[in-house]
C-alpha positions in Angstrom: -60.4 40.7 4.1 -64.1 41.5 3.9 -66.5 40.0 6.4 -68.6 37.1 5.3 -71.9 37.8 3.6 -74.4 38.1 6.4 -77.5 37.1 4.5 -75.9 33.8 3.6 -75.6 32.9 7.2 -79.2 33.3 8.1 -80.8 30.2 9.8 -83.7 28.2 8.5 -87.2 29.6 8.5 -90.3 27.7 9.7 -90.9 26.4 6.2 -87.3 25.2 5.7 -86.1 21.7 6.3 -83.9 21.0 9.3 -80.6 22.8 9.2 -81.4 24.3 5.7 -79.8 27.7 5.0 -79.2 29.9 2.0 -75.5 29.0 2.1 -76.2 25.3 2.1 -78.5 25.7 -0.9 -75.9 27.7 -2.8 -73.2 25.2 -2.0 -75.3 22.4 -3.5 -75.8 24.2 -6.8 -73.9 22.7 -9.8 -73.4 26.1 -11.2 -70.3 28.1 -10.1 -71.8 30.9 -8.1 -70.0 34.1 -6.9 -71.2 37.1 -5.0 -69.3 40.4 -5.5 -69.6 43.7 -3.8 -69.7 47.3 -5.2 -65.9 47.2 -5.7 -66.2 43.9 -7.6 -64.4 42.0 -4.8 -65.5 38.4 -4.3 -67.5 38.0 -1.0 -68.8 34.5 -1.5 -67.9 31.4 -3.6 -69.8 28.1 -3.6 -68.3 24.6 -4.0 -68.7 24.6 -7.8 -66.8 27.9 -8.0 -64.0 26.4 -5.9 -63.7 23.5 -8.4 -63.9 25.7 -11.5 -61.2 28.1 -10.3 -59.2 25.5 -8.4 -59.1 27.6 -5.3 -60.8 27.3 -1.9 -63.5 29.8 -0.9 -61.3 31.5 1.8 -58.6 32.1 -0.9 -61.2 33.5 -3.3 -63.0 35.7 -0.8 -61.6 39.2 -0.9 -59.9 38.8 -4.3 -61.0 41.2 -7.0 -63.0 39.6 -9.7 -60.5 40.8 -12.3 -57.9 38.6 -10.6 -59.6 35.3 -11.7 -61.2 36.4 -15.0 -59.5 37.4 -18.3 -58.9 41.2 -18.4 -61.0 43.0 -21.0 -63.0 39.8 -21.6 -66.7 39.4 -22.3 -67.4 38.1 -18.8 -66.1 41.1 -17.0 -67.8 43.4 -19.5 -71.1 41.6 -18.8 -70.7 42.1 -15.0 -69.9 45.8 -15.5 -73.0 46.3 -17.7 -75.2 44.5 -15.2 -73.8 46.8 -12.4 -74.2 50.0 -14.5 -77.7 49.3 -15.6 -78.8 47.6 -12.3 -80.5 44.8 -14.2 -80.0 41.1 -14.8 -77.8 40.1 -17.8 -77.3 36.8 -19.5 -74.9 35.6 -22.2 -74.4 32.2 -23.8 -71.4 30.7 -25.4 -68.9 32.9 -23.5 -65.4 31.5 -23.7 -63.6 31.4 -20.4 -59.8 31.0 -20.9 -57.6 31.1 -17.8 -54.6 29.1 -16.6 -56.7 27.5 -13.8 -59.9 26.8 -15.7 -58.5 26.1 -19.1 -60.7 26.8 -22.2 -64.4 26.4 -21.3 -67.6 27.5 -23.0 -69.9 29.0 -20.4 -73.5 30.3 -19.9 -73.2 33.4 -17.7 -76.0 35.0 -15.6 -75.4 38.2 -13.6 -78.1 39.6 -11.4 -78.2 42.5 -8.8 -79.1 41.7 -5.2 -82.1 43.8 -4.5 -81.6 44.0 -0.7 -77.9 45.0 -1.1 -77.4 47.8 -3.7 -74.3 47.4 -5.8 -73.8 43.7 -5.0 -74.1 41.1 -7.8 -74.7 37.3 -8.0 -72.7 35.7 -10.9 -73.7 32.2 -12.0 -71.4 30.3 -14.4 -72.7 27.1 -16.0 -70.3 25.2 -18.3 -71.7 24.5 -21.7 -68.6 22.5 -22.9 -70.0 19.2 -21.5 -73.4 19.7 -23.1 -71.7 20.6 -26.4 -69.6 17.4 -26.3 -72.7 15.3 -25.4 -74.4 16.8 -28.4 -71.4 15.8 -30.5 -71.9 12.2 -29.3 -75.3 12.2 -30.9 -73.7 13.3 -34.2 -71.1 10.5 -33.9 -73.9 8.0 -33.3 -75.8 9.3 -36.3 -72.7 9.0 -38.4 -72.4 5.4 -37.2 -76.0 4.7 -38.1 -75.4 6.2 -41.6 -72.5 3.9 -42.0 -74.6 0.9 -41.0 -77.2 1.6 -43.7 -74.5 2.3 -46.3 -72.5 -0.9 -45.5 -75.7 -3.0 -45.6 -76.5 -1.5 -49.0 -73.0 -2.1 -50.3 -72.9 -5.7 -49.1 -76.1 -6.6 -51.0 -75.9 -4.3 -54.0 -72.2 -4.0 -54.8 -70.4 -7.2 -53.8 -72.6 -9.5 -55.8 -72.2 -7.6 -59.1 -68.5 -7.3 -58.4 -68.2 -11.1 -58.2 -69.8 -11.4 -61.6 -67.5 -8.7 -63.1 -64.4 -10.4 -61.6 -65.5 -13.9 -62.9 -66.2 -12.5 -66.4 -62.8 -10.8 -66.4 -61.1 -14.1 -65.4 -62.8 -16.0 -68.2 -61.8 -13.4 -70.8 -58.3 -13.5 -69.6 -58.0 -17.2 -70.3 -58.5 -16.7 -74.0 -57.1 -13.1 -74.4 -53.8 -12.1 -75.8 -50.9 -11.3 -73.5 -51.4 -7.5 -73.7 -55.2 -7.9 -73.0 -54.6 -10.1 -70.0 -53.0 -7.1 -68.3 -56.3 -5.3 -68.6 -58.4 -8.2 -67.3 -56.0 -8.5 -64.4 -56.5 -4.8 -63.7 -60.2 -5.4 -63.6 -59.8 -8.2 -61.1 -57.4 -6.2 -58.9 -59.7 -3.2 -58.8 -62.7 -5.4 -58.0 -60.7 -7.0 -55.1 -59.9 -3.5 -53.8 -63.5 -2.5 -53.8 -64.5 -5.7 -52.0 -61.8 -5.1 -49.4 -63.3 -1.7 -48.7 -66.8 -3.1 -48.4 -65.6 -5.8 -46.0 -64.1 -3.1 -43.8 -67.4 -1.2 -43.8 -69.4 -4.3 -43.0 -68.4 -4.1 -39.4 -70.7 -1.1 -39.1 -73.7 -3.2 -40.0 -73.1 -5.7 -37.2 -76.1 -5.0 -34.9 -75.9 -8.1 -32.8 -76.3 -7.5 -29.0 -73.0 -6.7 -27.4 -71.6 -9.5 -25.3 -70.6 -7.9 -22.0 -68.6 -9.0 -19.1 -66.5 -7.4 -16.3 -63.3 -6.1 -18.0 -60.1 -4.9 -16.3 -59.4 -1.8 -18.3 -55.7 -1.8 -17.2 -55.3 -5.3 -18.7 -56.6 -3.9 -21.9 -54.2 -1.0 -21.8 -51.3 -3.3 -21.0 -52.1 -5.6 -23.9 -52.3 -2.6 -26.3 -49.0 -1.2 -25.0 -47.2 -4.5 -25.5 -48.5 -4.7 -29.1 -47.5 -1.1 -29.8 -44.0 -1.3 -28.3 -43.2 -4.4 -30.3 -44.6 -3.0 -33.5 -45.7 0.3 -34.9 -44.7 2.3 -31.8 -41.2 0.8 -31.1 -39.6 4.2 -30.9 -42.3 5.9 -28.8 -42.0 6.5 -25.1 -45.0 5.3 -23.1 -46.0 6.9 -19.8 -48.6 5.3 -17.6 -50.8 7.1 -15.1 -53.2 4.5 -13.8 -55.6 4.6 -10.9 -55.3 1.0 -9.5 -58.5 1.3 -7.5 -60.8 1.5 -10.5 -63.6 -1.1 -10.8 -64.1 -3.2 -13.9 -65.7 -1.9 -17.0 -69.0 -3.4 -18.1 -68.0 -4.2 -21.7 -66.5 -6.4 -24.3 -62.8 -7.1 -23.9 -61.9 -7.6 -27.6 -63.8 -4.5 -28.8 -62.2 -2.4 -26.1 -58.8 -3.6 -27.2 -59.7 -2.5 -30.7 -60.8 0.9 -29.6 -57.6 1.6 -27.5 -55.4 0.1 -30.2 -56.9 2.4 -32.9 -56.3 5.4 -30.6 -52.8 4.4 -29.7 -51.9 3.8 -33.4 -53.2 7.3 -34.3 -51.2 8.8 -31.4 -48.1 7.0 -32.5 -48.5 8.3 -36.1 -49.1 11.8 -34.8 -46.2 11.9 -32.3 -42.8 13.2 -33.6 -40.3 10.7 -34.8 -37.8 11.9 -32.2 -39.0 12.5 -28.7 -42.5 11.0 -29.3 -44.5 10.3 -26.2 -47.9 8.6 -25.5 -49.5 9.0 -22.1 -52.0 6.3 -21.1 -54.1 7.3 -18.0 -57.2 6.2 -16.1 -59.2 8.0 -13.6 -62.6 8.0 -11.7 -64.8 11.0 -12.6 -68.3 10.9 -11.0 -71.1 13.1 -12.1 -71.4 12.3 -15.8 -74.7 10.7 -16.7 -76.2 10.0 -20.1 -79.7 8.9 -21.2 -80.2 5.4 -22.3 -81.7 5.1 -25.7 -85.3 3.8 -25.7 -85.8 4.3 -21.9 -86.2 6.9 -19.3 -83.1 5.8 -17.4 -79.7 7.3 -17.2 -76.4 5.5 -16.7 -73.2 6.8 -15.0 -70.0 7.0 -16.9 -67.4 7.4 -14.2 -64.4 5.5 -15.6 -62.2 7.7 -17.9 -59.5 6.3 -20.1 -57.2 8.9 -21.8 -54.7 8.5 -24.7 -52.5 11.6 -25.1 -49.8 12.3 -27.6 -47.3 15.2 -28.1 -47.9 15.6 -31.8 -48.8 18.8 -33.7 -52.5 18.6 -32.9 -55.6 18.1 -35.1 -56.2 20.8 -37.8 -59.0 23.1 -36.7 -61.1 22.6 -39.8 -61.2 18.8 -39.3 -62.2 18.8 -35.6 -66.0 19.0 -36.1 -65.9 16.1 -38.5 -63.2 13.9 -37.0 -65.5 11.0 -36.2 -67.3 11.1 -39.5 -66.5 8.3 -42.0 -63.8 8.9 -44.6 -62.4 11.9 -42.7 -58.6 11.5 -42.2 -55.4 13.5 -42.0 -53.3 10.5 -43.2 -52.2 10.5 -46.9 -53.1 6.7 -47.2 -55.8 6.6 -44.5 -59.2 5.3 -45.2 -61.0 7.4 -42.6 -62.9 4.6 -40.9 -60.8 4.1 -37.8 -62.3 6.8 -35.6 -65.8 6.2 -37.0 -65.4 2.6 -35.8 -64.1 3.8 -32.5 -67.1 6.1 -32.0 -69.5 3.2 -32.9 -67.9 0.7 -30.5 -67.9 3.3 -27.6 -71.5 4.2 -28.4 -72.4 0.4 -28.4 -70.9 0.3 -24.8 -73.2 3.3 -23.8 -70.1 5.4 -23.4 -68.8 8.8 -24.6 -65.6 9.7 -26.5 -64.3 13.2 -26.8 -61.0 14.9 -27.6 -59.0 18.1 -26.8 -56.4 19.3 -29.2 -53.8 22.0 -29.1 -50.2 22.6 -30.2 -48.0 19.7 -29.0 -50.9 17.9 -27.4 -54.0 15.8 -28.3 -56.0 13.9 -25.8 -58.8 11.4 -26.6 -61.0 10.6 -23.5 -63.4 7.7 -23.3 -66.0 7.6 -20.5 -67.4 4.1 -19.8 -69.9 2.5 -17.5 -68.6 0.3 -14.7 -69.8 -3.0 -13.3 -72.5 -2.5 -10.7 -74.8 -4.8 -8.8 -77.6 -4.3 -11.3 -75.2 -5.1 -14.2 
């Protein structure tokens, strides 16, 4: 196994803080950082690289770079080009797909080490999280559009519909038997439109959210009982809970509605025979989002996941899944996930999903109760 990189072991200079070294600085970086020699063997890996490739630094040290990266992939090609031209190279939106990392979208920077010819520093920064955070803004914009639309419909559509329905009822009283079928049709269609408007009115509810400490496992248990005794009676539920999680700073009833919508979708997507839904919770520090209207950021460490073993979400629908009126169900209205996105956004949280063949996972990241809350 190659010897450790000497220049990473150098002690602090006079201008450095106490105990500060190049290795401690690299270990603290959030980007996965690798150092490779002339033979493209790994000579150093920081903590972020250990997490990305799910291997310890001693296990990675000495391994050829090709052993952890996809062969003939764009990342290896970028490293080879930087080595051949002896110049820094960068690429954005590079897809890294390995059994240990999963599918991730990365920003890659490769730079030669001037003092050590042939050696390279490789920095890998995940873009996937930033892309998903950007999608949350789109989901919130969709919810705001629904708010304006529902307010417009409530004022400009429901009132005229009431007049149309009343007029149809009056005509029906003096109409012939055959004509009464037509007046009843008018009433039925008016009622159907009013029912749709009523469903959309929930998006225009801009009252402050009533928050309290909520045990997320109590929410999940309530939803599971509802599902097992109703629409998911034939589905197998698997629970993977972290019992040490703190309470969520949220609204109990709205969180029940969110989880219930996701579980109902999962039950409808799961196969009739052998259908499974996995409910899980975990603690994931490090995710922070900006608070609208302020300079502050809140942490979203509590993760709730709803996973099914259905066929997955069609590729063409994934960018628009949280938009209103987008649905894969023949009789669906397409408002369920839009409402979920709005409620999660109202809680200051994030919802995202991953979908592949035989697996779809919806993940909700929520704030927890703190001393300030």
